[in-house]
C-alpha positions in Angstrom: -48.0 23.4 -21.6 -47.6 27.1 -21.5 -51.0 28.8 -21.6 -50.9 32.1 -23.5 -52.1 35.3 -21.8 -55.0 37.1 -23.3 -52.6 39.6 -25.0 -50.5 36.8 -26.5 -53.6 34.9 -27.7 -55.0 38.0 -29.3 -51.7 38.7 -31.0 -51.5 35.1 -32.2 -55.0 35.2 -33.7 -54.3 38.5 -35.5 -56.7 40.7 -33.4 -59.7 39.1 -35.1 -61.2 36.8 -32.5 -64.2 34.6 -33.2 -66.5 33.0 -30.8 -64.6 29.7 -31.4 -61.3 31.5 -30.5 -62.8 32.7 -27.2 -64.0 29.2 -26.4 -60.6 27.8 -27.2 -58.9 30.3 -25.0 -61.3 29.7 -22.1 -61.0 25.9 -22.3 -57.2 26.1 -22.3 -57.3 28.1 -19.0 -59.9 26.0 -17.4 -57.9 22.8 -18.2 -54.7 24.3 -16.8 -56.5 25.4 -13.6 -57.8 21.9 -13.1 -54.4 20.4 -13.7 -52.8 22.8 -11.2 -55.4 21.8 -8.6 -54.7 18.1 -9.4 -50.9 18.7 -8.9 -51.6 20.6 -5.6 -53.5 17.6 -4.3 -50.6 15.3 -5.3 -48.1 17.4 -3.5 -50.3 17.9 -0.4 -50.8 14.2 0.0 -47.1 13.2 -0.5 -48.1 9.6 -0.8 -49.9 9.3 2.5 -53.3 9.0 0.8 -54.3 7.3 -2.4 -55.5 10.3 -4.4 -55.9 8.6 -7.8 -59.7 8.7 -7.8 -59.7 12.3 -6.4 -57.3 13.4 -9.1 -59.5 12.0 -11.8 -62.5 13.7 -10.4 -60.8 17.0 -10.3 -60.3 17.0 -14.0 -64.0 16.4 -14.5 -65.3 18.9 -11.9 -66.1 21.5 -14.6 -67.1 20.0 -17.9 -65.5 21.8 -20.9 -68.8 21.3 -22.7 -70.2 24.0 -20.4 -68.0 26.5 -22.2 -70.0 27.7 -25.2 
């Protein structure tokens, strides 16, 4: 998934952002950051450690419901 930059998102939404739009944008970036950390853990372990549980925990470390 390619996450839009703030400029791209603003252009896509027609320069009229609502609170819902801002929440959507923030959630996209938080999810991508968590996925990137999950991937980093996978690469770092290179199969030497079972990281399945840790990977799952990473995706839940910051609940998207906190973004309001």
